[in-house]
C-alpha positions as CSV (number, residue, x, y, z in Angstrom):
1,M,25.5,1.1,23.1
2,M,26.9,3.2,20.3
3,H,27.9,1.4,17.1
4,R,31.0,2.7,15.4
5,R,32.3,2.1,11.9
6,G,36.1,2.8,12.2
7,M,38.8,0.2,11.9
8,G,39.7,-1.2,15.3
9,I,39.8,-3.8,17.9
10,I,36.8,-6.0,18.6
11,V,36.4,-6.4,22.4
12,L,34.2,-8.9,24.2
13,V,31.2,-7.6,26.2
14,G,29.2,-10.6,27.5
15,S,28.5,-12.7,24.4
16,L,28.9,-9.8,22.0
17,V,31.9,-8.3,20.2
18,I,32.1,-4.5,19.9
19,L,34.4,-2.2,17.9
20,S,37.0,-0.2,19.9
21,E,40.3,1.5,19.1
22,K,42.4,1.1,16.0
23,V,45.0,-1.6,15.7
24,T,48.0,-2.1,13.4
25,W,49.0,-4.9,11.0
26,A,51.7,-5.9,13.5
27,Q,49.0,-6.6,16.1
28,V,46.6,-8.5,14.0
29,G,48.6,-9.5,10.9
30,P,50.2,-12.9,11.7
31,E,47.1,-14.5,13.1
32,R,44.7,-13.0,10.5
33,S,47.1,-14.0,7.7
34,A,47.4,-17.6,8.8
35,A,43.6,-17.9,9.3
36,M,42.8,-16.5,5.9
37,K,45.5,-18.6,4.2
38,Q,43.8,-21.7,5.5
39,T,40.3,-20.5,4.5
40,V,41.2,-19.5,0.9
41,E,43.2,-22.7,0.3
42,R,40.2,-24.8,1.3
43,V,37.7,-22.7,-0.8
44,K,40.0,-22.8,-3.8
45,A,40.4,-26.6,-3.5
46,F,36.7,-27.1,-3.4
47,A,36.1,-24.7,-6.3
48,E,38.7,-26.4,-8.5
49,R,36.8,-29.7,-8.1
50,M,33.4,-28.2,-9.1
51,P,32.2,-28.7,-12.7
52,E,31.8,-25.4,-14.6
53,S,28.1,-26.0,-14.9
54,A,27.8,-26.1,-11.1
55,R,29.8,-22.9,-10.6
56,S,27.3,-21.0,-12.8
57,M,24.6,-22.0,-10.2
58,L,26.4,-20.5,-7.2
59,S,25.0,-17.4,-5.6
60,S,26.8,-14.0,-6.0
61,G,27.9,-14.3,-2.3
62,A,29.5,-17.7,-3.0
63,L,31.2,-16.4,-6.2
64,N,32.5,-13.4,-4.3
65,L,34.1,-15.8,-1.7
66,I,35.7,-17.8,-4.5
67,N,36.9,-14.6,-6.2
68,L,38.5,-13.5,-3.0
69,A,40.2,-17.0,-2.5
70,E,41.5,-17.1,-6.1
71,R,43.0,-13.6,-5.9
72,W,44.1,-13.8,-2.3
73,D,47.9,-13.8,-3.1
74,R,47.5,-10.5,-4.9
75,I,45.0,-8.9,-2.5
76,E,46.8,-9.7,0.8
77,P,49.9,-7.5,0.1
78,Y,47.7,-4.5,-0.3
79,L,45.9,-5.2,2.9
80,R,49.2,-5.4,4.7
81,Q,50.0,-1.9,3.6
82,M,46.5,-0.4,4.1
83,R,46.2,2.3,6.6
84,P,42.6,3.1,7.6
85,A,41.4,6.6,6.8
86,S,39.8,8.7,9.5
87,R,36.1,8.1,9.6
88,P,33.1,9.5,11.4
89,S,33.0,7.9,14.8
90,D,29.2,7.5,14.7
91,R,27.0,6.6,11.8
92,P,24.7,9.5,10.9
93,T,20.9,9.1,11.0
94,V,19.3,10.2,7.8
95,P,16.8,12.9,8.6
96,P,13.2,11.7,8.4
97,D,11.0,12.7,5.6
98,V,7.4,12.2,6.9
99,E,5.6,13.7,3.9
100,E,3.8,11.0,2.0
101,A,2.9,11.3,-1.6
102,L,-0.9,11.7,-2.0
103,A,-1.2,9.1,-4.6
104,G,-0.4,5.6,-3.4
105,R,1.0,6.7,0.0
106,I,4.5,6.3,-1.3
107,L,7.3,7.5,1.0
108,S,10.3,9.0,-0.8
109,P,13.3,6.7,-0.9
110,K,15.5,6.6,2.2
111,Q,19.2,6.3,2.3
112,V,20.1,3.1,4.2
113,S,23.8,2.6,3.9
114,N,26.1,5.6,4.4
115,P,27.8,6.6,1.1
116,A,30.1,9.2,2.7
117,I,32.8,6.5,3.6
118,D,32.6,4.2,0.6
119,V,35.9,5.1,-0.9
120,L,37.9,6.2,2.1
121,S,39.9,3.0,2.4
122,S,40.6,2.4,-1.3
123,R,39.5,3.8,-4.6
124,F,39.4,0.3,-6.1
125,A,38.4,-1.9,-3.2
126,G,35.9,0.6,-1.9
127,F,32.6,-0.3,-0.3
128,T,29.9,-2.1,-2.4
129,Q,26.5,-2.6,-0.8
130,S,23.8,-4.7,-2.5
131,E,21.6,-7.8,-2.3
132,T,19.2,-6.7,0.4
133,S,16.7,-8.4,2.8
134,T,14.2,-6.6,4.9
135,A,12.3,-7.6,8.1
136,W,9.5,-5.5,9.7
137,C,7.9,-6.0,13.1
138,G,5.9,-3.1,14.5
139,N,7.9,0.1,14.6
140,N,11.2,-1.6,13.9
141,V,12.7,-2.5,10.5
142,V,16.0,-4.2,9.9
143,I,17.7,-4.4,6.5
144,G,20.6,-6.8,5.9
145,F,22.9,-6.4,2.9
146,N,26.2,-7.5,1.4
147,D,28.9,-5.0,2.2
148,S,32.5,-5.4,1.1
149,G,33.4,-2.5,3.3
150,S,32.5,-4.6,6.3
151,Y,35.2,-7.1,5.3
152,L,37.9,-4.3,5.2
153,E,36.7,-3.0,8.6
154,T,36.8,-6.3,10.4
155,Y,40.0,-7.4,8.8
156,F,41.9,-5.1,11.2
157,S,40.4,-6.7,14.3
158,L,41.1,-9.4,16.8
159,A,37.9,-11.2,16.0
160,G,36.0,-12.7,13.0
161,L,35.4,-11.3,9.6
162,S,32.2,-9.9,8.2
163,F,30.9,-9.3,4.7
164,N,27.5,-8.3,6.0
165,G,26.1,-4.9,6.7
166,V,23.0,-4.0,8.8
167,A,20.8,-1.0,9.1
168,R,17.8,-0.2,11.3
169,S,14.7,2.0,11.5
170,T,12.7,2.6,14.6
171,N,10.0,4.6,12.9
172,K,8.5,2.2,10.4
173,G,11.0,2.9,7.7
174,R,10.8,6.7,7.7
175,S,14.6,6.9,8.3
176,F,17.4,4.4,8.8
177,T,20.7,4.3,10.7
178,D,23.6,2.3,9.2
179,L,24.9,0.2,12.1
180,G,28.0,-1.0,10.2
181,F,29.0,-4.6,10.0
182,L,27.1,-7.6,11.4
183,N,28.9,-8.9,14.5
184,P,31.1,-11.9,13.3
185,G,31.9,-13.2,16.8
186,P,35.3,-13.5,18.5
187,V,36.8,-16.4,16.6
188,V,39.5,-15.1,14.2
189,T,38.9,-18.0,11.7
190,D,35.2,-17.3,11.4
191,F,33.9,-15.4,8.3
192,L,30.4,-14.1,7.7
193,A,30.4,-14.4,3.9
194,G,27.2,-12.6,2.8
195,D,23.9,-13.6,1.2
196,P,22.0,-11.9,4.0
197,V,18.4,-12.9,4.9
198,V,16.6,-11.3,7.8
199,A,13.3,-12.2,9.6
200,C,11.6,-11.2,12.9
201,S,9.0,-12.6,15.2
202,D,8.1,-9.5,17.3
203,P,9.4,-5.9,17.5
204,N,12.3,-7.0,19.8
205,T,13.4,-10.2,18.1
206,F,15.2,-10.2,14.8
207,Y,17.2,-13.0,13.1
208,Y,19.9,-12.6,10.5
209,A,21.0,-15.6,8.4
210,S,24.3,-15.6,6.4
211,L,26.8,-17.8,4.6
212,F,29.4,-18.7,7.3
213,D,32.9,-20.0,6.6
214,R,34.6,-21.4,9.6
215,G,37.9,-22.5,8.0
216,A,37.5,-26.2,7.9
217,T,33.7,-26.1,7.5
218,S,31.1,-24.5,5.3
219,D,28.2,-23.3,7.5
220,I,24.9,-21.3,7.5
221,S,24.7,-19.0,10.5
222,V,21.9,-17.3,12.3
223,S,22.5,-14.2,14.4
224,K,19.8,-13.0,16.9
225,S,18.9,-9.6,18.2
226,I,16.6,-9.2,21.2
227,D,16.6,-5.4,21.2
228,G,14.9,-4.6,17.9
229,G,17.9,-5.0,15.7
230,A,20.3,-2.6,17.6
231,I,22.7,-5.4,18.6
232,F,23.1,-8.9,17.2
233,G,24.7,-11.6,19.2
234,N,27.5,-13.9,17.9
235,P,26.5,-16.1,14.9
236,I,25.4,-19.6,15.6
237,S,25.8,-22.4,13.1
238,A,22.5,-23.7,12.0
239,V,24.2,-26.3,9.8
240,S,27.9,-27.2,9.3
241,K,29.6,-29.5,6.9
242,S,33.2,-30.2,5.9
243,I,34.4,-27.8,3.3
244,A,36.6,-30.6,1.9
245,T,33.4,-32.1,0.4
246,H,30.6,-29.6,0.8
247,F,29.8,-26.0,0.0
248,L,26.7,-24.5,1.5
249,D,25.0,-21.7,-0.4
250,K,21.9,-19.5,-0.9
251,E,20.2,-19.7,2.5
252,W,16.8,-18.4,3.4
253,I,15.0,-18.1,6.8
254,A,11.4,-18.0,8.0
255,V,9.6,-17.7,11.4
256,D,6.6,-19.8,12.2
257,P,3.8,-17.3,13.2
258,T,2.0,-20.0,15.2
259,S,5.1,-20.7,17.3
260,P,7.5,-17.8,17.1
261,N,10.5,-19.7,18.5
262,R,10.3,-22.2,15.6
263,L,12.6,-21.1,12.8
264,F,13.3,-22.7,9.4
265,V,16.4,-22.3,7.3
266,T,16.8,-23.7,3.8
267,Y,20.0,-23.7,1.7
268,T,21.7,-25.5,-1.2
269,D,24.4,-28.1,-0.5
270,F,27.0,-28.5,-3.3
271,D,28.2,-32.0,-2.3
272,L,31.3,-33.6,-3.7
273,S,31.5,-36.4,-1.2
274,G,30.3,-39.0,-3.6
275,A,28.1,-40.5,-0.7
276,V,24.8,-40.1,-2.6
277,C,25.7,-39.7,-6.3
278,G,28.8,-42.0,-6.4
279,F,31.9,-41.6,-8.5
280,N,32.9,-41.5,-12.2
281,A,36.4,-42.7,-12.9
282,G,37.4,-42.0,-9.3
283,D,36.0,-38.5,-9.2
284,P,32.9,-37.8,-7.1
285,I,29.7,-36.9,-9.1
286,L,28.3,-33.6,-7.9
287,R,25.1,-33.7,-5.9
288,T,23.1,-30.5,-5.4
289,A,20.4,-30.6,-2.7
290,I,17.9,-28.2,-1.2
291,E,17.9,-29.0,2.5
292,L,16.1,-27.6,5.6
293,V,17.1,-27.3,9.2
294,R,14.8,-26.3,12.1
295,S,15.1,-24.7,15.5
296,V,12.4,-24.9,18.1
297,D,14.2,-22.7,20.7
298,G,14.6,-19.4,18.9
299,G,17.9,-20.3,17.2
300,V,19.8,-21.6,20.2
301,S,20.0,-25.1,18.7
302,W,19.2,-26.7,15.3
303,G,18.1,-30.1,14.2
304,P,19.6,-32.3,11.5
305,P,19.1,-31.5,7.8
306,V,15.9,-32.6,6.0
307,V,16.4,-33.2,2.3
308,I,13.8,-31.4,0.2
309,S,15.2,-32.2,-3.3
310,E,18.5,-33.7,-4.5
311,V,19.9,-34.3,-8.0
312,C,23.1,-35.6,-9.4
313,D,25.6,-34.6,-12.1
314,L,24.5,-32.1,-14.8
315,A,21.1,-31.5,-13.2
316,G,20.9,-29.1,-10.3
317,V,18.7,-27.3,-7.8
318,Q,19.3,-23.8,-6.3
319,G,17.7,-20.6,-5.0
320,S,15.3,-21.9,-2.4
321,Q,13.0,-19.8,-0.3
322,V,11.0,-21.0,2.7
323,A,7.7,-19.4,4.0
324,V,5.2,-20.4,6.7
325,G,1.5,-20.2,6.3
326,P,-1.2,-19.2,8.8
327,G,-1.6,-22.7,10.3
328,G,2.1,-23.4,10.5
329,E,2.3,-25.0,7.0
330,V,5.9,-24.9,5.7
331,Y,6.5,-24.3,2.0
332,V,9.9,-24.5,0.2
333,A,10.2,-23.4,-3.4
334,W,13.3,-23.5,-5.6
335,E,14.6,-23.5,-9.2
336,A,15.4,-26.9,-10.7
337,F,17.8,-27.3,-13.7
338,A,17.6,-30.3,-16.0
339,A,20.7,-31.7,-17.7
340,S,19.2,-30.5,-21.0
341,G,19.4,-26.9,-19.8
342,A,15.7,-26.4,-19.2
343,S,14.6,-25.2,-15.8
344,E,11.4,-25.0,-13.7
345,I,10.0,-23.8,-10.3
346,D,9.2,-26.6,-7.9
347,I,7.6,-26.5,-4.4
348,R,7.0,-28.9,-1.5
349,K,4.8,-28.5,1.6
350,S,5.1,-29.8,5.1
351,T,2.1,-30.0,7.5
352,D,4.0,-31.3,10.5
353,N,6.3,-28.3,11.2
354,G,9.0,-29.3,8.7
355,S,9.6,-32.8,9.9
356,T,8.4,-34.3,6.6
357,F,7.3,-32.9,3.2
358,G,4.7,-33.9,0.8
359,P,5.1,-34.6,-2.9
360,L,7.1,-32.3,-5.3
361,V,4.8,-30.0,-7.3
362,K,5.9,-28.2,-10.4
363,V,4.7,-24.6,-10.4
364,N,5.8,-23.6,-13.9
365,D,8.5,-23.7,-16.5
366,M,11.2,-21.0,-16.1
367,I,12.6,-19.3,-19.3
368,C,16.0,-17.8,-18.7
369,A,16.6,-14.1,-18.5
370,G,18.8,-12.1,-20.9
371,S,21.5,-14.3,-22.4
372,C,20.8,-17.1,-19.9
373,A,23.9,-16.0,-18.1
374,R,23.7,-12.2,-17.7
375,L,21.7,-9.1,-18.5
376,Q,22.5,-6.1,-20.7
377,G,25.1,-4.2,-18.9
378,N,27.2,-7.4,-18.5
379,F,26.0,-8.4,-15.0
380,R,24.8,-11.8,-14.0
381,S,21.2,-12.5,-13.2
382,S,19.2,-15.5,-12.1
383,E,15.5,-16.6,-12.2
384,F,15.2,-17.8,-8.6
385,P,11.6,-17.7,-7.4
386,T,10.4,-15.5,-4.5
387,L,7.7,-16.9,-2.2
388,A,5.0,-15.6,0.1
389,V,1.9,-17.0,1.9
390,D,-1.2,-15.0,2.8
391,R,-1.8,-14.8,6.6
392,S,-4.4,-12.0,6.4
393,G,-7.4,-14.0,7.7
394,T,-9.5,-12.7,4.8
395,S,-10.9,-14.7,1.9
396,T,-7.4,-15.3,0.5
397,N,-6.0,-16.6,3.8
398,G,-3.6,-19.5,3.0
399,Y,-3.1,-18.6,-0.7
400,V,0.5,-19.2,-1.8
401,Y,2.2,-16.8,-4.2
402,I,5.3,-17.1,-6.3
403,A,6.9,-14.4,-8.5
404,W,10.0,-14.6,-10.8
405,N,11.6,-12.9,-13.7
406,D,11.2,-14.8,-17.0
407,G,12.3,-14.3,-20.6
408,R,9.5,-16.1,-22.4
409,N,7.5,-13.1,-23.7
410,L,10.0,-11.5,-26.0
411,T,13.2,-13.0,-27.3
412,V,15.2,-11.3,-30.1
413,P,18.3,-12.4,-32.1
414,D,21.6,-11.1,-30.9
415,F,24.8,-11.4,-32.9
416,W,27.0,-11.6,-29.7
417,V,25.1,-14.1,-27.6
418,G,22.7,-15.7,-30.1
419,A,19.5,-14.6,-28.5
420,Y,18.4,-12.2,-25.8
421,G,15.3,-12.8,-23.7
422,Y,13.8,-9.5,-22.3
423,T,12.6,-10.3,-18.8
424,D,9.1,-9.8,-17.4
425,I,8.0,-10.3,-13.8
426,L,5.6,-13.3,-13.8
427,F,3.3,-14.3,-10.9
428,S,1.4,-17.5,-10.1
429,R,-0.8,-18.4,-7.2
430,S,-2.2,-21.5,-5.6
431,T,-5.5,-21.5,-3.8
432,D,-5.3,-25.1,-2.5
433,G,-2.1,-25.1,-0.4
434,G,0.4,-25.5,-3.2
435,A,-1.2,-28.6,-4.8
436,T,-2.1,-26.8,-8.1
437,W,-1.0,-23.5,-9.7
438,L,-2.7,-21.1,-12.0
439,P,-1.1,-20.0,-15.3
440,P,1.3,-17.1,-14.7
441,V,0.3,-13.5,-15.2
442,R,2.5,-10.6,-16.0
443,V,3.1,-8.1,-13.1
444,N,4.8,-5.3,-15.0
445,D,2.3,-3.3,-17.1
446,N,4.5,-1.6,-19.6
447,P,3.5,-2.3,-23.2
448,E,6.0,-4.3,-25.3
449,P,7.5,-4.8,-27.8
450,L,8.5,-1.3,-28.4
451,S,8.2,0.3,-31.9
452,S,11.7,-0.9,-32.6
453,G,10.6,-4.5,-32.0
454,L,12.9,-4.6,-28.9
455,G,12.0,-4.5,-25.2
456,T,13.2,-3.7,-21.7
457,D,14.1,-5.8,-18.7
458,Q,12.2,-6.2,-15.4
459,Y,14.0,-8.5,-13.1
460,Q,14.8,-9.7,-9.5
461,P,11.5,-9.4,-7.8
462,G,10.7,-9.6,-4.1
463,I,7.2,-10.5,-2.8
464,A,5.2,-10.0,0.4
465,V,1.5,-10.0,1.6
466,D,0.2,-7.5,4.1
467,K,-2.4,-7.8,6.8
468,A,-5.3,-7.0,4.5
469,G,-4.3,-9.6,1.9
470,K,-2.8,-7.1,-0.5
471,I,0.2,-8.4,-2.5
472,G,3.3,-6.4,-3.1
473,V,6.0,-7.2,-5.7
474,C,9.0,-4.9,-6.2
475,F,11.6,-5.3,-8.9
476,Y,14.3,-3.5,-11.0
477,D,12.8,-1.9,-14.1
478,R,14.2,-0.5,-17.3
479,R,10.9,0.5,-19.1
480,R,11.8,4.2,-19.1
481,D,14.9,3.7,-21.1
482,P,14.2,2.3,-24.6
483,S,18.0,1.5,-24.8
484,N,17.5,-0.8,-21.8
485,F,20.4,0.5,-19.7
486,L,19.0,2.8,-17.0
487,I,17.3,1.2,-14.0
488,D,14.5,2.2,-11.7
489,W,13.0,0.3,-8.7
490,E,9.4,-0.3,-9.3
491,C,6.7,-1.8,-7.1
492,A,3.4,-3.3,-8.1
493,S,0.4,-4.1,-5.9
494,S,-2.7,-6.3,-6.2
495,K,-5.8,-6.3,-4.1
496,N,-7.5,-9.2,-6.0
497,A,-5.0,-12.1,-5.3
498,G,-2.8,-11.2,-8.3
499,I,-5.5,-11.1,-11.0
500,S,-4.5,-7.5,-11.9
501,W,-1.6,-5.2,-10.9
502,K,-1.0,-1.5,-10.3
503,N,2.6,-0.4,-10.9
504,K,4.3,2.5,-9.2
505,K,7.9,3.9,-9.6
506,I,9.7,4.3,-6.3
507,T,13.1,5.7,-7.3
508,K,13.3,9.5,-7.9
509,T,15.9,9.1,-10.7
510,N,17.0,6.0,-12.6
511,F,20.6,4.7,-12.7
512,P,22.9,2.6,-14.8
513,A,24.2,-0.9,-14.2
514,V,27.6,-0.6,-12.3
515,P,29.4,-4.0,-12.1
516,S,33.1,-4.6,-11.7
517,Q,33.7,-1.6,-9.4
518,D,35.2,-3.5,-6.4
519,L,38.3,-5.7,-6.6
520,L,36.9,-7.9,-3.7
521,L,33.9,-9.0,-5.8
522,N,33.1,-11.1,-8.8
523,S,33.4,-8.9,-11.8
524,R,29.8,-9.5,-12.9
525,Y,28.3,-8.9,-9.4
526,M,25.2,-6.8,-8.8
527,G,23.4,-9.2,-6.5
528,D,21.0,-12.1,-6.9
529,Y,17.9,-10.8,-5.0
530,D,16.2,-8.1,-3.0
531,G,13.6,-8.9,-0.4
532,L,10.3,-7.2,0.3
533,A,8.6,-7.2,3.8
534,S,5.2,-6.6,5.3
535,D,4.7,-6.2,9.0
536,F,5.1,-9.7,10.4
537,T,3.0,-8.7,13.5
538,K,0.2,-7.5,11.2
539,T,0.1,-4.2,13.0
540,N,0.8,-2.0,10.0
541,S,-0.4,-2.3,6.4
542,G,1.8,-1.9,3.3
543,F,5.3,-2.9,2.4
544,I,9.0,-1.9,2.9
545,G,11.8,-3.0,0.7
546,A,15.4,-2.0,-0.2
547,W,17.5,-2.1,-3.3
548,G,21.0,-1.5,-4.5
549,D,21.1,2.0,-6.0
550,N,23.9,3.2,-8.4
551,S,22.8,6.8,-8.5
552,L,26.0,8.0,-6.9
553,G,28.2,5.9,-9.2
554,N,28.7,2.9,-6.9
555,P,26.1,0.7,-5.3
556,D,24.5,2.0,-2.1
557,I,21.4,0.7,-0.3
558,K,18.1,2.7,-0.4
559,A,14.7,1.8,0.9
560,G,11.2,2.6,0.0
561,K,7.8,2.2,1.6
562,F,4.5,1.8,-0.2
């Protein structure tokens, strides 16, 4: 089947929806308008009840959804008038570049999303791609990413809406084809709202998790492909709660290597029901909780939520990741915020396939990045941990690794925000199944402070472990610009369980921060995370990851292999 990225009707083929000919506002407008009106009113109503401290914890995907809801009365009139530009009927495949650099076996960066159509629909609501997740099984690689263009494309359809893009490689990451938007299913009130996370269990079977708004409910969805990522079926709700009292956010997905049909999804529940935390003067006290749901049949059905951590009022939890060890051990790590403003990384472990979890273990304190709200360039950033478990079968088998960006090493006064913490990538490991953790080491090897006494930012890491037990960590890096504006994508590797690291630049040219380019997005949006993948099947060594690249002036997705 050929995927197309023009505006048009979505037709049903079996259980899938596929793009066909163009339609007009008269054909889709009334039903789409009514559905979106219900959705945005419910989202706005929940957002208005959230404390400001809680809104700051929301993911970029969630903030984009709230931004869309709050500005909907101004945005919809423009959508009514929009006429889709002519587009290439088929997405081009980027020509492969098979020459590997002699040092480090670094493949030159590959274009993942197609930049040729980014501003065809609008110069101000053009396509923004960022916040990537990568899954690799054998020859096949799938990259999911937030894509505001997908929203515009699916808006003129007779099916659901999608804010999610997807791209695929069939040659181990040497080239990628942009497949357009992730299939949102046939229901007009359904909205795949971003925060993509992808995983795979074999070269044919890939899973794509997303925020999923269904009008009256806030959901986390999982879409499944059985043909190596070429086609994804309709999204299935892994968990669903009333949007009147719950907002689900920041999901993650993992596959159990000992039982590939067993899947785990974690997420944050922003809960204003008052059922757990009670009420204050009649108003519900906010509960934030990290929860986990499990499927044992490859995503067809999902069990009830298991609470991993929950806190009330001004404290909070957010940014969970789930990973599965070589014996089926399930680990969940997240960031915990105290009412005082301090934060830390916590983790819990399950030895019974996610049914119950052991005691909470503190990994380390977490010192906020930049101004504690955003980085230089005026875009938001977070300190959420990234998690991986060694399944190599070597001497490090079962080791648990966590990386995060942290501002503890160099903080300078700043007349505008008071103080600025230049961020480093920190790494900690556990050799006893997550029970104890070694002091963190610095992954980025650039010397600081600079002669000026200032520094540069390294932020937003992704982590993976390959079949030989080699650890990879990739991140955004400003070391080559003493003014701390221009950004590269850097990768570091360790062959000794994280004791020492070798850094390698992946981008050919660096690029500036480019927030506030897209009217559909939160003005400080540049994504919360980028994932890194090793081959889940342990057939190939090394790593593949993707990042949001602003070299062309607006964010596009590129990928690198090392």
